PDB file as gemmi writes it, atoms N, CA and C in Angstrom:
CRYST1    1.000    1.000    1.000  90.00  90.00  90.00 P 1                      
ATOM      1  N   UNK A   1       9.386-161.744  85.394  1.00  0.00           N  
ATOM      2  CA  UNK A   1       9.763-162.332  84.121  1.00  0.00           C  
ATOM      3  C   UNK A   1       8.525-162.427  83.233  1.00  0.00           C  
ATOM      4  N   UNK A   2       8.657-162.019  82.012  1.00  0.00           N  
ATOM      5  CA  UNK A   2       7.552-162.032  81.059  1.00  0.00           C  
ATOM      6  C   UNK A   2       7.501-163.407  80.395  1.00  0.00           C  
ATOM      7  N   UNK A   3       6.293-163.968  80.303  1.00  0.00           N  
ATOM      8  CA  UNK A   3       6.152-165.289  79.692  1.00  0.00           C  
ATOM      9  C   UNK A   3       6.308-165.197  78.174  1.00  0.00           C  
ATOM     10  N   UNK A   4       6.597-166.330  77.575  1.00  0.00           N  
ATOM     11  CA  UNK A   4       6.782-166.374  76.127  1.00  0.00           C  
ATOM     12  C   UNK A   4       5.472-166.086  75.403  1.00  0.00           C  
ATOM     13  N   UNK A   5       4.355-166.507  75.992  1.00  0.00           N  
ATOM     14  CA  UNK A   5       3.045-166.241  75.404  1.00  0.00           C  
ATOM     15  C   UNK A   5       2.787-164.740  75.343  1.00  0.00           C  
ATOM     16  N   UNK A   6       3.138-164.034  76.392  1.00  0.00           N  
ATOM     17  CA  UNK A   6       2.956-162.589  76.426  1.00  0.00           C  
ATOM     18  C   UNK A   6       3.844-161.907  75.398  1.00  0.00           C  
ATOM     19  N   UNK A   7       5.040-162.426  75.184  1.00  0.00           N  
ATOM     20  CA  UNK A   7       5.933-161.850  74.174  1.00  0.00           C  
ATOM     21  C   UNK A   7       5.342-161.995  72.777  1.00  0.00           C  
ATOM     22  N   UNK A   8       4.785-163.160  72.467  1.00  0.00           N  
ATOM     23  CA  UNK A   8       4.203-163.378  71.140  1.00  0.00           C  
ATOM     24  C   UNK A   8       2.996-162.473  70.936  1.00  0.00           C  
ATOM     25  N   UNK A   9       2.112-162.392  71.941  1.00  0.00           N  
ATOM     26  CA  UNK A   9       0.946-161.527  71.816  1.00  0.00           C  
ATOM     27  C   UNK A   9       1.350-160.049  71.760  1.00  0.00           C  
ATOM     28  N   UNK A  10       2.404-159.685  72.456  1.00  0.00           N  
ATOM     29  CA  UNK A  10       2.912-158.315  72.383  1.00  0.00           C  
ATOM     30  C   UNK A  10       3.424-157.988  70.992  1.00  0.00           C  
ATOM     31  N   UNK A  11       4.116-158.938  70.362  1.00  0.00           N  
ATOM     32  CA  UNK A  11       4.568-158.735  68.989  1.00  0.00           C  
ATOM     33  C   UNK A  11       3.375-158.630  68.043  1.00  0.00           C  
ATOM     34  N   UNK A  12       2.330-159.415  68.295  1.00  0.00           N  
ATOM     35  CA  UNK A  12       1.122-159.325  67.480  1.00  0.00           C  
ATOM     36  C   UNK A  12       0.448-157.976  67.618  1.00  0.00           C  
ATOM     37  N   UNK A  13       0.383-157.465  68.832  1.00  0.00           N  
ATOM     38  CA  UNK A  13      -0.203-156.143  69.066  1.00  0.00           C  
ATOM     39  C   UNK A  13       0.641-155.054  68.411  1.00  0.00           C  
ATOM     40  N   UNK A  14       1.958-155.182  68.526  1.00  0.00           N  
ATOM     41  CA  UNK A  14       2.836-154.207  67.899  1.00  0.00           C  
ATOM     42  C   UNK A  14       2.716-154.262  66.381  1.00  0.00           C  
ATOM     43  N   UNK A  15       2.471-155.458  65.823  1.00  0.00           N  
ATOM     44  CA  UNK A  15       2.272-155.580  64.379  1.00  0.00           C  
ATOM     45  C   UNK A  15       0.998-154.859  63.947  1.00  0.00           C  
ATOM     46  N   UNK A  16      -0.057-154.933  64.757  1.00  0.00           N  
ATOM     47  CA  UNK A  16      -1.292-154.190  64.449  1.00  0.00           C  
ATOM     48  C   UNK A  16      -1.033-152.690  64.447  1.00  0.00           C  
ATOM     49  N   UNK A  17      -0.266-152.211  65.410  1.00  0.00           N  
ATOM     50  CA  UNK A  17       0.099-150.799  65.445  1.00  0.00           C  
ATOM     51  C   UNK A  17       0.964-150.453  64.240  1.00  0.00           C  
ATOM     52  N   UNK A  18       1.861-151.352  63.861  1.00  0.00           N  
ATOM     53  CA  UNK A  18       2.721-151.149  62.698  1.00  0.00           C  
ATOM     54  C   UNK A  18       1.886-151.012  61.427  1.00  0.00           C  
ATOM     55  N   UNK A  19       0.816-151.811  61.299  1.00  0.00           N  
ATOM     56  CA  UNK A  19      -0.038-151.710  60.121  1.00  0.00           C  
ATOM     57  C   UNK A  19      -0.730-150.348  60.054  1.00  0.00           C  
ATOM     58  N   UNK A  20      -1.189-149.859  61.185  1.00  0.00           N  
ATOM     59  CA  UNK A  20      -1.835-148.543  61.210  1.00  0.00           C  
ATOM     60  C   UNK A  20      -0.835-147.455  60.842  1.00  0.00           C  
ATOM     61  N   UNK A  21       0.366-147.527  61.391  1.00  0.00           N  
ATOM     62  CA  UNK A  21       1.397-146.538  61.051  1.00  0.00           C  
ATOM     63  C   UNK A  21       1.798-146.641  59.584  1.00  0.00           C  
ATOM     64  N   UNK A  22       1.845-147.853  59.043  1.00  0.00           N  
ATOM     65  CA  UNK A  22       2.165-148.033  57.624  1.00  0.00           C  
ATOM     66  C   UNK A  22       1.112-147.382  56.745  1.00  0.00           C  
ATOM     67  N   UNK A  23      -0.143-147.529  57.131  1.00  0.00           N  
ATOM     68  CA  UNK A  23      -1.228-146.895  56.378  1.00  0.00           C  
ATOM     69  C   UNK A  23      -1.100-145.370  56.427  1.00  0.00           C  
ATOM     70  N   UNK A  24      -0.801-144.842  57.591  1.00  0.00           N  
ATOM     71  CA  UNK A  24      -0.667-143.390  57.717  1.00  0.00           C  
ATOM     72  C   UNK A  24       0.520-142.855  56.916  1.00  0.00           C  
ATOM     73  N   UNK A  25       1.623-143.590  56.920  1.00  0.00           N  
ATOM     74  CA  UNK A  25       2.792-143.181  56.129  1.00  0.00           C  
ATOM     75  C   UNK A  25       2.467-143.244  54.643  1.00  0.00           C  
ATOM     76  N   UNK A  26       1.801-144.317  54.215  1.00  0.00           N  
ATOM     77  CA  UNK A  26       1.433-144.436  52.802  1.00  0.00           C  
ATOM     78  C   UNK A  26       0.474-143.325  52.393  1.00  0.00           C  
ATOM     79  N   UNK A  27      -0.454-142.958  53.267  1.00  0.00           N  
ATOM     80  CA  UNK A  27      -1.385-141.865  52.981  1.00  0.00           C  
ATOM     81  C   UNK A  27      -0.644-140.536  52.859  1.00  0.00           C  
ATOM     82  N   UNK A  28       0.338-140.332  53.705  1.00  0.00           N  
ATOM     83  CA  UNK A  28       1.117-139.090  53.634  1.00  0.00           C  
ATOM     84  C   UNK A  28       1.971-139.037  52.367  1.00  0.00           C  
ATOM     85  N   UNK A  29       2.447-140.179  51.902  1.00  0.00           N  
ATOM     86  CA  UNK A  29       3.298-140.204  50.715  1.00  0.00           C  
ATOM     87  C   UNK A  29       2.529-139.928  49.430  1.00  0.00           C  
ATOM     88  N   UNK A  30       1.232-140.240  49.399  1.00  0.00           N  
ATOM     89  CA  UNK A  30       0.475-140.103  48.148  1.00  0.00           C  
ATOM     90  C   UNK A  30      -0.301-138.797  48.072  1.00  0.00           C  
ATOM     91  N   UNK A  31      -0.016-137.869  48.915  1.00  0.00           N  
ATOM     92  CA  UNK A  31      -0.802-136.637  48.991  1.00  0.00           C  
ATOM     93  C   UNK A  31      -0.792-135.857  47.675  1.00  0.00           C  
ATOM     94  N   UNK A  32       0.316-135.783  46.969  1.00  0.00           N  
ATOM     95  CA  UNK A  32       0.421-134.964  45.753  1.00  0.00           C  
ATOM     96  C   UNK A  32       0.352-135.780  44.467  1.00  0.00           C  
ATOM     97  N   UNK A  33      -0.284-136.926  44.492  1.00  0.00           N  
ATOM     98  CA  UNK A  33      -0.382-137.788  43.309  1.00  0.00           C  
ATOM     99  C   UNK A  33      -1.766-137.648  42.676  1.00  0.00           C  
ATOM    100  N   UNK A  34      -1.862-138.049  41.394  1.00  0.00           N  
ATOM    101  CA  UNK A  34      -3.176-138.108  40.766  1.00  0.00           C  
ATOM    102  C   UNK A  34      -3.884-139.397  41.203  1.00  0.00           C  
ATOM    103  N   UNK A  35      -5.054-139.677  40.675  1.00  0.00           N  
ATOM    104  CA  UNK A  35      -5.861-140.807  41.155  1.00  0.00           C  
ATOM    105  C   UNK A  35      -5.152-142.139  40.937  1.00  0.00           C  
ATOM    106  N   UNK A  36      -4.602-142.352  39.758  1.00  0.00           N  
ATOM    107  CA  UNK A  36      -3.910-143.611  39.489  1.00  0.00           C  
ATOM    108  C   UNK A  36      -2.635-143.716  40.302  1.00  0.00           C  
ATOM    109  N   UNK A  37      -1.917-142.623  40.428  1.00  0.00           N  
ATOM    110  CA  UNK A  37      -0.694-142.622  41.234  1.00  0.00           C  
ATOM    111  C   UNK A  37      -0.980-142.899  42.691  1.00  0.00           C  
ATOM    112  N   UNK A  38      -2.109-142.372  43.190  1.00  0.00           N  
ATOM    113  CA  UNK A  38      -2.484-142.637  44.577  1.00  0.00           C  
ATOM    114  C   UNK A  38      -2.737-144.122  44.801  1.00  0.00           C  
ATOM    115  N   UNK A  39      -3.438-144.736  43.862  1.00  0.00           N  
ATOM    116  CA  UNK A  39      -3.758-146.155  44.023  1.00  0.00           C  
ATOM    117  C   UNK A  39      -2.499-147.020  43.976  1.00  0.00           C  
ATOM    118  N   UNK A  40      -1.670-146.801  42.992  1.00  0.00           N  
ATOM    119  CA  UNK A  40      -0.488-147.647  42.816  1.00  0.00           C  
ATOM    120  C   UNK A  40       0.570-147.346  43.872  1.00  0.00           C  
ATOM    121  N   UNK A  41       0.924-146.090  44.019  1.00  0.00           N  
ATOM    122  CA  UNK A  41       1.981-145.703  44.948  1.00  0.00           C  
ATOM    123  C   UNK A  41       1.580-145.982  46.389  1.00  0.00           C  
ATOM    124  N   UNK A  42       0.320-145.726  46.718  1.00  0.00           N  
ATOM    125  CA  UNK A  42      -0.168-145.995  48.070  1.00  0.00           C  
ATOM    126  C   UNK A  42      -0.153-147.471  48.412  1.00  0.00           C  
ATOM    127  N   UNK A  43      -0.592-148.309  47.455  1.00  0.00           N  
ATOM    128  CA  UNK A  43      -0.596-149.746  47.703  1.00  0.00           C  
ATOM    129  C   UNK A  43       0.815-150.281  47.881  1.00  0.00           C  
ATOM    130  N   UNK A  44       1.711-149.912  46.984  1.00  0.00           N  
ATOM    131  CA  UNK A  44       3.068-150.455  47.061  1.00  0.00           C  
ATOM    132  C   UNK A  44       3.818-149.979  48.300  1.00  0.00           C  
ATOM    133  N   UNK A  45       3.624-148.734  48.680  1.00  0.00           N  
ATOM    134  CA  UNK A  45       4.317-148.267  49.886  1.00  0.00           C  
ATOM    135  C   UNK A  45       3.749-148.936  51.132  1.00  0.00           C  
ATOM    136  N   UNK A  46       2.420-149.105  51.197  1.00  0.00           N  
ATOM    137  CA  UNK A  46       1.825-149.797  52.342  1.00  0.00           C  
ATOM    138  C   UNK A  46       2.255-151.257  52.372  1.00  0.00           C  
ATOM    139  N   UNK A  47       2.241-151.916  51.222  1.00  0.00           N  
ATOM    140  CA  UNK A  47       2.592-153.338  51.166  1.00  0.00           C  
ATOM    141  C   UNK A  47       4.065-153.548  51.519  1.00  0.00           C  
ATOM    142  N   UNK A  48       4.933-152.646  51.075  1.00  0.00           N  
ATOM    143  CA  UNK A  48       6.354-152.745  51.424  1.00  0.00           C  
ATOM    144  C   UNK A  48       6.547-152.632  52.930  1.00  0.00           C  
ATOM    145  N   UNK A  49       5.896-151.651  53.548  1.00  0.00           N  
ATOM    146  CA  UNK A  49       6.021-151.498  54.994  1.00  0.00           C  
ATOM    147  C   UNK A  49       5.407-152.684  55.736  1.00  0.00           C  
ATOM    148  N   UNK A  50       4.335-153.246  55.181  1.00  0.00           N  
ATOM    149  CA  UNK A  50       3.730-154.420  55.793  1.00  0.00           C  
ATOM    150  C   UNK A  50       4.679-155.619  55.738  1.00  0.00           C  
ATOM    151  N   UNK A  51       5.357-155.791  54.634  1.00  0.00           N  
ATOM    152  CA  UNK A  51       6.314-156.898  54.512  1.00  0.00           C  
ATOM    153  C   UNK A  51       7.471-156.717  55.493  1.00  0.00           C  
ATOM    154  N   UNK A  52       7.976-155.500  55.616  1.00  0.00           N  
ATOM    155  CA  UNK A  52       9.067-155.234  56.562  1.00  0.00           C  
ATOM    156  C   UNK A  52       8.637-155.586  57.983  1.00  0.00           C  
ATOM    157  N   UNK A  53       7.449-155.129  58.376  1.00  0.00           N  
ATOM    158  CA  UNK A  53       6.946-155.433  59.720  1.00  0.00           C  
ATOM    159  C   UNK A  53       6.713-156.916  59.927  1.00  0.00           C  
ATOM    160  N   UNK A  54       6.172-157.578  58.900  1.00  0.00           N  
ATOM    161  CA  UNK A  54       5.884-159.004  59.036  1.00  0.00           C  
ATOM    162  C   UNK A  54       7.165-159.822  59.162  1.00  0.00           C  
ATOM    163  N   UNK A  55       8.180-159.457  58.413  1.00  0.00           N  
ATOM    164  CA  UNK A  55       9.430-160.221  58.473  1.00  0.00           C  
ATOM    165  C   UNK A  55      10.104-160.061  59.833  1.00  0.00           C  
ATOM    166  N   UNK A  56      10.198-158.833  60.307  1.00  0.00           N  
ATOM    167  CA  UNK A  56      10.892-158.616  61.576  1.00  0.00           C  
ATOM    168  C   UNK A  56      10.071-159.066  62.780  1.00  0.00           C  
ATOM    169  N   UNK A  57       8.812-158.632  62.860  1.00  0.00           N  
ATOM    170  CA  UNK A  57       7.994-158.991  64.015  1.00  0.00           C  
ATOM    171  C   UNK A  57       7.530-160.443  63.947  1.00  0.00           C  
ATOM    172  N   UNK A  58       7.133-160.891  62.751  1.00  0.00           N  
ATOM    173  CA  UNK A  58       6.714-162.278  62.598  1.00  0.00           C  
ATOM    174  C   UNK A  58       7.867-163.247  62.777  1.00  0.00           C  
ATOM    175  N   UNK A  59       9.036-162.863  62.294  1.00  0.00           N  
ATOM    176  CA  UNK A  59      10.209-163.721  62.483  1.00  0.00           C  
ATOM    177  C   UNK A  59      10.548-163.891  63.955  1.00  0.00           C  
ATOM    178  N   UNK A  60      10.466-162.808  64.697  1.00  0.00           N  
ATOM    179  CA  UNK A  60      10.726-162.902  66.135  1.00  0.00           C  
ATOM    180  C   UNK A  60       9.666-163.740  66.839  1.00  0.00           C  
ATOM    181  N   UNK A  61       8.402-163.573  66.451  1.00  0.00           N  
ATOM    182  CA  UNK A  61       7.326-164.344  67.076  1.00  0.00           C  
ATOM    183  C   UNK A  61       7.448-165.833  66.758  1.00  0.00           C  
ATOM    184  N   UNK A  62       7.774-166.158  65.528  1.00  0.00           N  
ATOM    185  CA  UNK A  62       7.944-167.569  65.156  1.00  0.00           C  
ATOM    186  C   UNK A  62       9.161-168.155  65.867  1.00  0.00           C  
ATOM    187  N   UNK A  63      10.214-167.383  65.999  1.00  0.00           N  
ATOM    188  CA  UNK A  63      11.394-167.868  66.716  1.00  0.00           C  
ATOM    189  C   UNK A  63      11.047-168.202  68.167  1.00  0.00           C  
ATOM    190  N   UNK A  64      10.270-167.336  68.818  1.00  0.00           N  
ATOM    191  CA  UNK A  64       9.844-167.605  70.197  1.00  0.00           C  
ATOM    192  C   UNK A  64       8.954-168.839  70.249  1.00  0.00           C  
ATOM    193  N   UNK A  65       8.031-168.948  69.280  1.00  0.00           N  
ATOM    194  CA  UNK A  65       7.104-170.087  69.280  1.00  0.00           C  
ATOM    195  C   UNK A  65       7.827-171.412  69.026  1.00  0.00           C  
ATOM    196  N   UNK A  66       8.782-171.404  68.129  1.00  0.00           N  
ATOM    197  CA  UNK A  66       9.511-172.647  67.828  1.00  0.00           C  
ATOM    198  C   UNK A  66      10.423-173.033  68.987  1.00  0.00           C  
ATOM    199  N   UNK A  67      11.009-172.043  69.605  1.00  0.00           N  
ATOM    200  CA  UNK A  67      11.907-172.318  70.725  1.00  0.00           C  
ATOM    201  C   UNK A  67      11.159-172.922  71.919  1.00  0.00           C  
ATOM    202  N   UNK A  68       9.912-172.514  72.117  1.00  0.00           N  
ATOM    203  CA  UNK A  68       9.097-173.010  73.231  1.00  0.00           C  
ATOM    204  C   UNK A  68       7.871-173.757  72.711  1.00  0.00           C  
ATOM    205  N   UNK A  69       8.066-174.643  71.755  1.00  0.00           N  
ATOM    206  CA  UNK A  69       6.973-175.294  71.047  1.00  0.00           C  
ATOM    207  C   UNK A  69       6.057-176.093  71.977  1.00  0.00           C  
ATOM    208  N   UNK A  70       6.610-176.807  72.917  1.00  0.00           N  
ATOM    209  CA  UNK A  70       5.790-177.664  73.771  1.00  0.00           C  
ATOM    210  C   UNK A  70       5.063-176.883  74.855  1.00  0.00           C  
ATOM    211  N   UNK A  71       5.533-175.704  75.202  1.00  0.00           N  
ATOM    212  CA  UNK A  71       4.945-174.933  76.285  1.00  0.00           C  
ATOM    213  C   UNK A  71       3.796-174.028  75.832  1.00  0.00           C  
ATOM    214  N   UNK A  72       3.741-173.684  74.549  1.00  0.00           N  
ATOM    215  CA  UNK A  72       2.767-172.716  74.064  1.00  0.00           C  
ATOM    216  C   UNK A  72       1.544-173.412  73.483  1.00  0.00           C  
ATOM    217  N   UNK A  73       0.417-172.717  73.551  1.00  0.00           N  
ATOM    218  CA  UNK A  73      -0.823-173.270  73.017  1.00  0.00           C  
ATOM    219  C   UNK A  73      -0.858-173.134  71.495  1.00  0.00           C  
ATOM    220  N   UNK A  74      -1.837-173.781  70.896  1.00  0.00           N  
ATOM    221  CA  UNK A  74      -1.986-173.735  69.449  1.00  0.00           C  
ATOM    222  C   UNK A  74      -2.334-172.319  68.966  1.00  0.00           C  
ATOM    223  N   UNK A  75      -3.087-171.588  69.757  1.00  0.00           N  
ATOM    224  CA  UNK A  75      -3.463-170.224  69.379  1.00  0.00           C  
ATOM    225  C   UNK A  75      -2.233-169.322  69.331  1.00  0.00           C  
ATOM    226  N   UNK A  76      -1.360-169.457  70.300  1.00  0.00           N  
ATOM    227  CA  UNK A  76      -0.143-168.645  70.323  1.00  0.00           C  
ATOM    228  C   UNK A  76       0.749-168.965  69.125  1.00  0.00           C  
ATOM    229  N   UNK A  77       0.864-170.237  68.787  1.00  0.00           N  
ATOM    230  CA  UNK A  77       1.652-170.621  67.614  1.00  0.00           C  
ATOM    231  C   UNK A  77       1.016-170.087  66.336  1.00  0.00           C  
ATOM    232  N   UNK A  78      -0.319-170.131  66.272  1.00  0.00           N  
ATOM    233  CA  UNK A  78      -1.029-169.629  65.094  1.00  0.00           C  
ATOM    234  C   UNK A  78      -0.852-168.134  64.925  1.00  0.00           C  
ATOM    235  N   UNK A  79      -0.876-167.394  66.026  1.00  0.00           N  
ATOM    236  CA  UNK A  79      -0.676-165.939  65.963  1.00  0.00           C  
ATOM    237  C   UNK A  79       0.705-165.618  65.403  1.00  0.00           C  
ATOM    238  N   UNK A  80       1.703-166.353  65.840  1.00  0.00           N  
ATOM    239  CA  UNK A  80       3.060-166.074  65.365  1.00  0.00           C  
ATOM    240  C   UNK A  80       3.185-166.336  63.864  1.00  0.00           C  
ATOM    241  N   UNK A  81       2.598-167.432  63.390  1.00  0.00           N  
ATOM    242  CA  UNK A  81       2.665-167.723  61.955  1.00  0.00           C  
ATOM    243  C   UNK A  81       1.782-166.780  61.151  1.00  0.00           C  
ATOM    244  N   UNK A  82       0.674-166.334  61.725  1.00  0.00           N  
ATOM    245  CA  UNK A  82      -0.207-165.401  61.029  1.00  0.00           C  
ATOM    246  C   UNK A  82       0.477-164.055  60.807  1.00  0.00           C  
ATOM    247  N   UNK A  83       1.255-163.619  61.778  1.00  0.00           N  
ATOM    248  CA  UNK A  83       2.005-162.368  61.599  1.00  0.00           C  
ATOM    249  C   UNK A  83       2.994-162.514  60.450  1.00  0.00           C  
ATOM    250  N   UNK A  84       3.704-163.633  60.436  1.00  0.00           N  
ATOM    251  CA  UNK A  84       4.734-163.832  59.412  1.00  0.00           C  
ATOM    252  C   UNK A  84       4.127-163.983  58.015  1.00  0.00           C  
ATOM    253  N   UNK A  85       2.990-164.646  57.919  1.00  0.00           N  
ATOM    254  CA  UNK A  85       2.403-164.935  56.613  1.00  0.00           C  
ATOM    255  C   UNK A  85       1.348-163.916  56.174  1.00  0.00           C  
ATOM    256  N   UNK A  86       1.151-162.851  56.915  1.00  0.00           N  
ATOM    257  CA  UNK A  86       0.107-161.884  56.572  1.00  0.00           C  
ATOM    258  C   UNK A  86       0.284-161.249  55.190  1.00  0.00           C  
ATOM    259  N   UNK A  87       1.490-160.900  54.727  1.00  0.00           N  
ATOM    260  CA  UNK A  87       1.599-160.356  53.368  1.00  0.00           C  
ATOM    261  C   UNK A  87       1.189-161.369  52.298  1.00  0.00           C  
ATOM    262  N   UNK A  88       1.490-162.624  52.520  1.00  0.00           N  
ATOM    263  CA  UNK A  88       1.102-163.664  51.559  1.00  0.00           C  
ATOM    264  C   UNK A  88      -0.414-163.805  51.535  1.00  0.00           C  
ATOM    265  N   UNK A  89      -1.049-163.759  52.698  1.00  0.00           N  
ATOM    266  CA  UNK A  89      -2.504-163.870  52.766  1.00  0.00           C  
ATOM    267  C   UNK A  89      -3.179-162.678  52.094  1.00  0.00           C  
ATOM    268  N   UNK A  90      -2.626-161.492  52.260  1.00  0.00           N  
ATOM    269  CA  UNK A  90      -3.177-160.308  51.593  1.00  0.00           C  
ATOM    270  C   UNK A  90      -3.028-160.437  50.077  1.00  0.00           C  
ATOM    271  N   UNK A  91      -1.894-160.918  49.607  1.00  0.00           N  
ATOM    272  CA  UNK A  91      -1.686-161.090  48.169  1.00  0.00           C  
ATOM    273  C   UNK A  91      -2.652-162.130  47.592  1.00  0.00           C  
ATOM    274  N   UNK A  92      -2.887-163.218  48.310  1.00  0.00           N  
ATOM    275  CA  UNK A  92      -3.839-164.230  47.855  1.00  0.00           C  
ATOM    276  C   UNK A  92      -5.247-163.647  47.803  1.00  0.00           C  
ATOM    277  N   UNK A  93      -5.614-162.875  48.821  1.00  0.00           N  
ATOM    278  CA  UNK A  93      -6.931-162.242  48.844  1.00  0.00           C  
ATOM    279  C   UNK A  93      -7.103-161.296  47.652  1.00  0.00           C  
ATOM    280  N   UNK A  94      -6.113-160.495  47.359  1.00  0.00           N  
ATOM    281  CA  UNK A  94      -6.210-159.558  46.238  1.00  0.00           C  
ATOM    282  C   UNK A  94      -6.322-160.317  44.927  1.00  0.00           C  
ATOM    283  N   UNK A  95      -5.578-161.407  44.769  1.00  0.00           N  
ATOM    284  CA  UNK A  95      -5.630-162.201  43.552  1.00  0.00           C  
ATOM    285  C   UNK A  95      -7.009-162.826  43.363  1.00  0.00           C  
ATOM    286  N   UNK A  96      -7.560-163.416  44.411  1.00  0.00           N  
ATOM    287  CA  UNK A  96      -8.881-164.038  44.318  1.00  0.00           C  
ATOM    288  C   UNK A  96      -9.954-162.980  44.083  1.00  0.00           C  
ATOM    289  N   UNK A  97      -9.851-161.853  44.765  1.00  0.00           N  
ATOM    290  CA  UNK A  97     -10.820-160.771  44.571  1.00  0.00           C  
ATOM    291  C   UNK A  97     -10.796-160.252  43.153  1.00  0.00           C  
ATOM    292  N   UNK A  98      -9.612-160.145  42.553  1.00  0.00           N  
ATOM    293  CA  UNK A  98      -9.514-159.655  41.180  1.00  0.00           C  
ATOM    294  C   UNK A  98     -10.059-160.689  40.194  1.00  0.00           C  
ATOM    295  N   UNK A  99     -10.001-161.970  40.513  1.00  0.00           N  
ATOM    296  CA  UNK A  99     -10.589-162.985  39.644  1.00  0.00           C  
ATOM    297  C   UNK A  99     -12.111-162.997  39.726  1.00  0.00           C  
ATOM    298  N   UNK A 100     -12.637-162.778  40.916  1.00  0.00           N  
ATOM    299  CA  UNK A 100     -14.089-162.828  41.098  1.00  0.00           C  
ATOM    300  C   UNK A 100     -14.796-161.562  40.668  1.00  0.00           C  
ATOM    301  N   UNK A 101     -14.109-160.423  40.717  1.00  0.00           N  
ATOM    302  CA  UNK A 101     -14.712-159.134  40.374  1.00  0.00           C  
ATOM    303  C   UNK A 101     -13.869-158.425  39.322  1.00  0.00           C  
ATOM    304  N   UNK A 102     -14.013-158.832  38.052  1.00  0.00           N  
ATOM    305  CA  UNK A 102     -13.172-158.215  37.012  1.00  0.00           C  
ATOM    306  C   UNK A 102     -13.578-156.800  36.686  1.00  0.00           C  
TER     307      UNK A 102                                                      
END                                                                             
């Protein structure tokens, strides 16, 4: 029987693989674009795939963490919420970066 902690970490690992695959798909989609099209189209396609992965994988990880709240450590709970909130954190980072470096 696989422990709940292993399931959450497995979802986190799969999310990392999902991000790499999302980047590769976005790179393949922007091959025939000009410079501005590459930047905009590549970002939006990568961000869309990141949101899809975060909702499905992060939702499952948070569901496991909430269901077994007393049995799991704080790190395991944090990993599950980090997967779910990763698109929001990326958006905040981009917003702050654009304010600091105009």
